[in-house]
C-alpha positions as CSV (number, residue, x, y, z in Angstrom):
1,X,-115.7,-78.3,-21.6
2,X,-117.1,-75.1,-24.0
3,X,-117.7,-71.7,-22.6
4,X,-121.1,-70.2,-23.1
5,X,-121.2,-67.6,-25.8
6,X,-123.8,-65.4,-26.8
7,X,-125.7,-66.3,-30.2
8,X,-125.1,-63.7,-33.1
9,X,-128.4,-62.3,-32.6
10,X,-127.9,-62.1,-28.6
11,X,-125.0,-59.7,-29.2
12,X,-126.3,-56.4,-28.0
13,X,-124.8,-53.2,-28.7
14,X,-124.7,-51.7,-25.2
15,X,-123.1,-54.9,-23.7
16,X,-120.3,-54.7,-26.5
17,X,-119.9,-50.8,-25.6
18,X,-119.6,-51.5,-22.0
19,X,-117.2,-54.7,-22.7
20,X,-114.9,-52.4,-24.4
21,X,-115.3,-49.1,-22.1
22,X,-112.2,-50.3,-20.4
23,X,-108.5,-50.0,-21.5
24,X,-107.4,-53.2,-20.8
25,X,-110.0,-55.1,-22.8
26,X,-109.5,-52.6,-25.8
27,X,-105.8,-53.9,-25.5
28,X,-106.9,-57.4,-25.3
29,X,-108.9,-56.4,-28.5
30,X,-106.1,-54.8,-30.3
31,X,-103.5,-57.3,-29.9
32,X,-106.4,-60.0,-31.3
33,X,-106.6,-58.0,-34.4
34,X,-102.9,-57.3,-34.7
35,X,-102.7,-61.2,-34.6
36,X,-104.5,-61.2,-37.8
37,X,-107.3,-63.5,-37.0
38,X,-104.9,-66.0,-35.5
39,X,-105.7,-67.3,-31.9
40,X,-104.0,-66.2,-28.5
41,X,-103.7,-68.3,-25.4
42,X,-104.7,-66.2,-22.3
43,X,-101.2,-66.0,-21.1
44,X,-99.9,-64.1,-24.1
45,X,-102.1,-61.5,-22.4
46,X,-100.3,-61.6,-19.1
47,X,-98.3,-58.3,-19.7
48,X,-101.5,-56.7,-19.0
49,X,-102.3,-57.7,-15.6
50,X,-102.3,-60.9,-13.6
51,X,-103.8,-64.1,-14.5
52,X,-107.1,-63.4,-12.5
53,X,-107.3,-60.0,-13.8
54,X,-106.6,-61.0,-17.3
55,X,-109.5,-63.9,-17.2
56,X,-111.9,-61.3,-15.7
57,X,-111.4,-59.0,-18.9
58,X,-111.5,-62.0,-20.9
59,X,-115.3,-63.1,-19.5
60,X,-116.5,-59.7,-20.0
61,X,-115.5,-59.8,-23.4
62,X,-116.8,-63.2,-24.4
63,X,-120.0,-62.5,-22.4
64,X,-120.7,-59.6,-24.4
65,X,-119.6,-61.6,-27.6
66,X,-116.6,-59.7,-28.9
67,X,-114.4,-62.8,-28.4
68,X,-114.7,-66.7,-28.6
69,X,-112.7,-68.7,-25.5
70,X,-112.3,-72.2,-26.6
71,X,-110.3,-74.9,-24.3
72,X,-107.2,-76.1,-26.2
73,X,-105.4,-78.9,-24.2
74,X,-104.5,-77.2,-21.0
75,X,-105.1,-73.6,-22.3
76,X,-107.6,-71.7,-23.6
77,X,-107.3,-70.1,-27.2
78,X,-109.1,-66.5,-27.5
79,X,-110.1,-65.3,-30.9
80,X,-111.8,-62.1,-31.9
81,X,-115.4,-63.0,-33.3
82,X,-115.0,-60.4,-36.1
83,X,-117.2,-62.0,-38.8
84,X,-119.9,-61.8,-36.1
85,X,-119.4,-58.4,-35.1
86,X,-119.2,-57.1,-38.7
87,X,-122.5,-58.9,-39.7
88,X,-124.6,-57.9,-36.4
89,X,-122.8,-54.3,-36.6
90,X,-121.4,-53.6,-40.0
91,X,-118.3,-51.4,-39.8
92,X,-118.6,-50.8,-36.0
93,X,-115.3,-53.3,-35.3
94,X,-113.3,-51.4,-37.6
95,X,-113.3,-48.2,-36.0
96,X,-113.0,-49.9,-32.5
97,X,-109.8,-51.6,-34.0
98,X,-108.4,-48.3,-35.2
99,X,-108.8,-47.2,-31.7
100,X,-107.5,-50.3,-30.0
101,X,-104.1,-50.7,-31.7
102,X,-103.0,-47.6,-30.4
103,X,-104.0,-48.3,-26.5
104,X,-101.7,-49.9,-23.9
105,X,-99.9,-53.1,-25.2
106,X,-97.7,-54.1,-22.1
107,X,-97.2,-52.6,-18.6
108,X,-93.4,-52.9,-17.1
109,X,-92.5,-51.9,-14.0
110,X,-96.1,-50.4,-13.0
111,X,-96.1,-48.1,-15.9
112,X,-98.5,-48.7,-18.9
113,X,-96.3,-48.3,-22.5
114,X,-98.4,-47.6,-25.7
115,X,-97.5,-47.5,-29.1
116,X,-93.8,-48.0,-30.3
117,X,-92.5,-47.6,-27.0
118,X,-94.1,-51.1,-25.7
119,X,-93.0,-52.6,-28.9
120,X,-89.1,-52.3,-28.0
C-alpha cells in the first residue's frame, strides 16, 4: 500500500518551510542528505525520538513533499525528494541541507548532541 505524496506541482513553499520549521525534521533531512541519496528505514531515525514521534515527523515531511516514504517489506524506505524540490525551488534545498547537517543528530540520555559530538 502506497502512501499519498503531493505531485511536484502541488509542493508549496509555505508547506515545505512549515515542515522544516522543526529541529527534528531538519535533522531527518540532514541525515537523508548525508546518506548520499540512499534510502533509510524509519528505524534509523530512532535516536531522534520515539517511534510515534518519528512517524509524526516523517508524515509532516511527506505531506509537504520533502521526502518520499515507500513500503519495503515490513519497513518503510525514506528518501529525500531532492530532484523534485530542486526542480520546483532551484537552490532552496542546498541552503536547507547546509543548515540541516549541523543540527542535532542523536539524543543520548535526554541530551541532544550535535556535530562531531554526535558522531562519536
